[in-house]
C-alpha positions as CSV (number, residue, x, y, z in Angstrom):
1,X,89.4,90.6,98.6
2,X,88.6,86.9,98.1
3,X,88.6,84.6,101.0
4,X,91.5,82.5,99.8
5,X,93.6,85.7,99.6
6,X,92.6,86.6,103.2
7,X,93.5,83.1,104.3
8,X,97.0,83.5,102.9
9,X,97.5,86.8,104.7
10,X,96.2,85.4,108.0
11,X,98.4,82.3,107.7
12,X,101.5,84.3,106.8
13,X,101.1,86.8,109.7
14,X,99.5,84.5,112.3
15,X,96.9,87.2,112.7
16,X,93.4,86.4,114.2
17,X,91.6,88.7,111.8
18,X,92.3,91.5,109.3
19,X,90.7,94.7,108.0
20,X,91.3,96.2,104.6
21,X,93.0,99.6,104.7
22,X,93.6,102.2,102.0
23,X,94.7,101.6,98.4
24,X,98.3,102.8,98.2
25,X,98.5,102.8,94.4
26,X,97.2,101.2,91.2
27,X,99.7,99.0,89.4
28,X,101.0,100.0,85.9
29,X,98.4,99.7,83.1
30,X,95.7,98.6,85.5
31,X,97.3,95.3,86.4
32,X,96.2,95.3,90.0
33,X,96.8,97.4,93.1
34,X,98.9,97.7,96.3
35,X,96.8,98.0,99.5
36,X,97.5,98.2,103.2
37,X,95.9,95.5,105.4
38,X,95.5,96.1,109.1
39,X,96.0,93.1,111.4
40,X,94.7,92.1,114.8
41,X,95.9,89.4,117.2
42,X,99.5,89.3,116.1
43,X,102.8,91.1,116.5
44,X,102.4,93.1,113.2
45,X,99.9,96.0,113.1
46,X,99.8,95.9,109.3
47,X,101.2,94.5,106.1
48,X,101.3,95.7,102.5
49,X,99.7,93.5,99.9
50,X,100.6,93.6,96.2
51,X,97.7,92.1,94.3
52,X,98.4,91.5,90.7
53,X,95.4,90.8,88.4
54,X,96.2,90.1,84.7
55,X,93.5,91.7,82.5
56,X,91.4,89.0,80.7
57,X,91.4,91.1,77.5
58,X,95.2,90.9,77.1
59,X,96.6,88.2,74.8
60,X,99.7,86.2,75.2
61,X,100.7,87.4,71.7
62,X,100.9,90.9,73.0
63,X,104.6,91.7,73.6
64,X,103.8,94.3,76.3
65,X,101.5,91.9,78.2
66,X,104.0,89.1,78.1
67,X,106.7,91.4,79.4
68,X,104.5,92.5,82.3
69,X,103.6,88.9,83.2
70,X,107.2,87.9,83.2
71,X,108.1,90.9,85.2
72,X,105.7,90.1,88.0
73,X,106.9,86.5,88.0
74,X,110.5,87.7,88.3
75,X,109.6,90.1,91.1
76,X,107.8,87.3,93.1
77,X,110.9,85.0,92.6
78,X,113.2,87.8,93.8
79,X,111.3,88.4,97.0
80,X,111.0,84.7,97.8
81,X,114.6,83.7,97.1
82,X,117.0,86.6,97.5
83,X,118.1,88.4,100.7
84,X,119.6,91.8,101.2
85,X,121.0,93.4,104.4
86,X,120.4,96.6,106.5
87,X,122.6,98.7,104.1
88,X,120.2,98.1,101.2
89,X,116.9,97.4,103.0
90,X,113.9,96.0,101.2
91,X,110.6,94.8,102.7
92,X,110.5,91.3,104.0
93,X,108.3,89.0,102.0
94,X,106.0,87.1,104.3
95,X,104.1,85.1,101.5
96,X,103.8,85.0,97.7
97,X,101.4,82.8,95.8
98,X,99.6,82.6,92.5
99,X,95.9,82.1,92.1
100,X,95.3,81.5,88.4
101,X,95.4,84.9,86.7
102,X,96.1,86.6,90.0
103,X,99.3,86.9,92.2
104,X,99.5,88.0,95.8
105,X,102.6,89.2,97.7
106,X,102.3,89.9,101.4
107,X,105.1,92.3,102.3
108,X,106.4,94.0,105.5
109,X,104.9,97.5,106.0
110,X,107.8,99.8,105.6
111,X,105.9,102.6,107.3
112,X,105.9,100.6,110.5
113,X,109.6,99.6,110.0
114,X,110.7,103.2,110.2
115,X,110.5,104.4,106.6
116,X,107.1,106.3,106.6
117,X,108.0,109.1,104.2
118,X,107.8,109.5,100.5
119,X,109.4,112.2,98.4
120,X,108.4,114.0,95.2
121,X,111.6,116.1,95.4
122,X,114.8,115.6,97.4
123,X,117.6,117.5,99.0
124,X,121.3,116.5,98.9
125,X,121.1,114.3,102.0
126,X,118.2,112.3,100.6
127,X,119.9,112.0,97.2
128,X,123.0,110.6,99.0
129,X,120.7,108.1,101.0
130,X,119.4,106.8,97.6
131,X,122.8,106.6,96.1
132,X,124.1,104.7,99.2
133,X,121.3,102.2,99.0
134,X,122.0,101.6,95.3
135,X,125.8,101.3,95.8
136,X,125.3,98.8,98.7
137,X,122.8,96.9,96.6
138,X,125.1,96.7,93.6
139,X,128.1,95.8,95.7
140,X,126.2,93.1,97.6
141,X,125.2,91.3,94.4
142,X,128.4,91.8,92.4
143,X,129.1,88.6,90.6
144,X,126.1,86.8,92.0
145,X,124.3,84.7,89.3
146,X,120.8,86.1,88.6
147,X,119.0,82.8,88.8
148,X,115.3,83.2,88.1
149,X,115.6,86.9,87.3
150,X,115.9,88.7,84.0
151,X,119.1,87.6,82.3
152,X,119.5,91.2,81.2
153,X,118.5,94.0,83.5
154,X,116.5,97.2,83.0
155,X,113.0,97.4,81.5
156,X,114.2,99.4,78.5
157,X,116.9,97.1,77.1
158,X,116.8,96.7,73.4
159,X,115.7,93.1,73.1
160,X,112.4,93.8,74.9
161,X,111.6,97.1,73.2
162,X,111.2,96.4,69.4
163,X,108.1,98.8,69.2
164,X,110.0,101.7,70.7
165,X,113.0,101.1,68.4
166,X,110.7,101.1,65.4
167,X,109.2,104.4,66.5
168,X,112.5,106.1,67.0
169,X,113.0,108.9,64.5
170,X,116.7,109.6,65.3
171,X,118.1,107.4,62.5
172,X,121.7,107.6,63.6
173,X,120.8,106.5,67.1
174,X,118.5,103.9,65.7
175,X,121.3,102.4,63.6
176,X,123.7,102.5,66.5
177,X,121.3,100.9,69.0
178,X,122.5,97.3,68.4
179,X,126.1,98.4,68.9
180,X,125.3,100.2,72.1
181,X,123.5,97.1,73.3
182,X,126.4,94.9,72.4
183,X,128.8,97.1,74.4
184,X,126.6,97.0,77.5
185,X,126.2,93.2,77.2
186,X,130.0,92.8,77.0
187,X,130.5,94.2,80.5
188,X,132.9,92.1,82.5
189,X,131.8,93.2,86.0
190,X,128.1,92.4,86.4
191,X,125.7,92.8,89.3
192,X,121.9,92.5,89.9
193,X,120.0,95.7,89.2
194,X,117.0,97.0,91.0
195,X,115.4,97.7,87.6
196,X,113.3,100.7,88.4
197,X,115.1,102.8,91.0
198,X,113.0,106.0,90.6
199,X,112.2,108.3,93.5
200,X,108.6,106.9,93.7
201,X,110.0,103.5,94.7
202,X,112.1,104.8,97.6
203,X,110.8,105.1,101.2
204,X,112.6,107.4,103.7
205,X,113.1,107.7,107.4
206,X,111.4,110.9,108.8
207,X,114.7,112.8,108.8
208,X,115.6,111.6,105.3
209,X,118.9,110.2,106.3
210,X,118.0,106.6,105.5
211,X,116.4,105.1,102.4
212,X,114.6,101.8,101.7
213,X,113.6,100.5,98.4
214,X,110.7,98.4,97.3
215,X,110.4,96.0,94.3
216,X,113.8,94.0,92.3
217,X,120.8,83.6,97.5
218,X,123.7,84.0,99.5
219,X,124.1,86.9,101.8
220,X,127.3,88.8,100.8
221,X,128.3,91.6,103.1
222,X,131.3,92.7,101.2
223,X,133.1,92.4,97.8
224,X,135.2,89.2,97.7
225,X,139.0,89.6,98.0
226,X,139.4,88.8,94.3
227,X,137.0,91.6,93.4
228,X,138.8,94.0,95.7
229,X,142.0,93.4,93.8
230,X,140.2,94.2,90.5
231,X,138.3,97.3,91.9
232,X,140.2,99.8,89.8
233,X,139.4,97.7,86.7
234,X,135.8,97.6,87.7
235,X,135.7,101.4,88.2
236,X,137.4,102.0,84.9
237,X,134.9,99.7,83.1
238,X,131.8,101.1,84.7
239,X,132.9,104.7,84.1
240,X,133.3,103.8,80.5
241,X,129.9,102.1,80.4
242,X,128.1,105.1,82.0
243,X,127.6,107.1,78.8
244,X,126.5,104.0,76.9
245,X,124.0,103.0,79.6
246,X,122.6,106.6,79.7
247,X,122.4,106.7,76.0
248,X,120.6,103.3,75.9
249,X,117.9,104.8,78.3
250,X,117.7,108.0,76.2
251,X,117.1,105.8,73.1
252,X,114.2,104.1,74.8
253,X,112.6,107.4,75.9
254,X,112.8,108.9,72.4
255,X,111.0,105.9,71.0
256,X,108.5,105.5,73.8
257,X,107.6,109.1,74.7
258,X,109.5,111.8,72.7
259,X,108.2,114.6,75.0
260,X,109.3,113.0,78.2
261,X,110.7,115.4,80.8
262,X,113.8,113.3,81.2
263,X,114.9,114.0,77.7
264,X,117.3,116.9,78.1
265,X,120.5,118.6,76.9
266,X,122.7,116.4,79.1
267,X,121.2,113.2,77.6
268,X,121.6,114.6,74.1
269,X,125.2,115.5,74.7
270,X,126.1,112.1,76.1
271,X,124.4,110.5,73.2
272,X,126.4,112.5,70.7
273,X,129.6,111.5,72.5
274,X,128.7,107.8,72.3
275,X,127.8,108.0,68.6
276,X,131.1,109.8,67.9
277,X,133.0,107.2,69.8
278,X,131.3,104.3,67.9
279,X,132.0,106.0,64.6
280,X,135.7,106.5,65.5
281,X,135.9,102.8,66.5
282,X,134.3,101.8,63.3
283,X,136.6,103.9,61.2
284,X,139.6,102.7,63.1
285,X,138.6,99.0,62.5
286,X,138.4,99.7,58.7
287,X,141.9,101.2,58.5
């Protein structure tokens, strides 16, 4: 690690010295790594450092590269400018800085904070812990403007995935993709999304009863009174949107990796229901 990177960590933690620990994981497509750094002479015993390094071989004309660069910029902005609460815990950001083609984020070590466990499979209690985290997160940011974040959430939404749409062999779904996207974008009740809430991004307490999530303002502990009055309308809209959102993700997977294990009968059934509903609406509009 470069000296300027070490200096940032020492300054952010008030540590006297540091020692590099293990690599936790490599970032997607080789864009850097996440490492644990051990500290001495301060209150914290360790921090987790996300070190993003943009490959020199990648060009700004590469759609995938531009998307990744923007994604890391958004993530840095999120950690620096937005707060959550204990009901949807995320690691505290101690420092975030760019160094040319590199970015460094110094984050609280969630292992030390009481979330040392990771899961490759989960039981009912752990599933509920994840769902509670997501529900609290979505409730906290309901109606909050996403300043500095992606204007449209999820990494698979249609506008950012032209290559995957072109590769899609399901012609009916391909033709319906813009309509599905339009339905989702017309949603009245909007919130900030995590963006990649897969199991690998959740950390658990040892007994699995509590979850904490890494990655994607005002602190808002509850839904405003006006939103409470409209809760039934919100529920009705989101229940209607569910099949469209699931189908949108299914559309991405089919174009990106047709053999993906998340492509299943349930996804295909929901997709057929959505396509049927769109066809009925189209026929009704013509009459």
